[in-house]
N, C-alpha and C positions, 0 to 999 in steps of 0.2 A: 504494500500500500504506500509505503514511503517513496518508492521509486516513481509511482504515478503522481504523487503530490509535488515532489521536488525533482526536477529534471537534472541530469548530470551536468549540463552546461550552465546551469543557473548559479550565480555567485551567492554563497551563503555568508551573510555578514556576521560579524561578531556583535555581541550585545553592547560592547563599549561604543560602537559606531551607530547603533540603531536606537530607536525609541522602543525600549523593552516593554513598555506597557502595551503598545500596539501588537508586538509579537506575541505576548502572552494572551492577549484578548483574542486574537485570531486563532491561536492554538486551542484556547478553551472552546471557541465556536466549533472547531473541527472535532474536538473530543465530544462535544454535545451532539454533533452530527452522527458520529459513530454510535453513540448511545441510542439515538433515535432510530437508526437503522437496525440495531440489535433488538430493539423492542418492537419495531414495526414489522419485520419479516415474520416472526412467529405469530404475531397477531393476524397478519394477512393470511398466512397458511391455515390457521385455526378457523378463521372466518370462511375461507373458501371450502374447507372440509365440511363445516356446518351447513353451508349453503348447498353443497352437492347432495348431502343427505336430506336436506329440507326439500329440495326440488323433487326428489323421488316420493316423499311423503305427502306434501301439500301442494306444491306447484306455485305458491305465492310467498314472496318475502315480506316479513313484517318490518315495521319501522326500526326496531332494535337491530335487526340484521343489516339493514341499510346503513344505520349509524355506525355499526361496528366496521363495516366494509369501508365507508368513507373515512372514518378516523384512522384506519390502518393505512390507507392511501395517502392521506395528508401527512401522517407521521413519516412515511417513507420519502415523500417529496421534501419535507422539511429537513430530514436527515441528509439527503443528497445536497441540498442547498447549503447547509451548514458545513458539510464535509469539504466542499470546494471553496470555503473561505467566507461566504456570505458577504461579498464585497459591498453591496449596496447597504446592508445593515451595518457593516463595520464603518463605512463612511458616515452614516447617520449618527452613530454612537460617538465616534471619535471626532466629529465635526471639524475642528480646526487642524487636527493632525491627519496626516495621510496614513492609510493602512500600510502596514509594513511591506507588503508586496509591491506597492506602488512607488516606493522610494527608489531613487536612482541607484545604479549599481555601485557607485563610488562609496555609498554608505553615509554620505553627508546629507543632511536635510537642507532644503532650500530656504 
């Protein structure tokens, strides 16, 4: 997973040159994304198993089954968004600071 998130040709700056709060904030967003994915995948599989058995028995899905399916899908989408850095959310939260990935390669802030 680390190879997909950080390419080999990307310069990895040291904490002394970077805004470490932004780095840790983006790292925490990615960790939250992994947690969302780890919770969403089993929830989606459980919901799909329940729905397949429900279709054989009743043929109609109840509102609770729809809610479970929608919440699992939303959790997975949120997990993927957070895993890839949530750039829009990071810019909103850090307002005047640039997200760590958007800083120049020299490691100096503008």
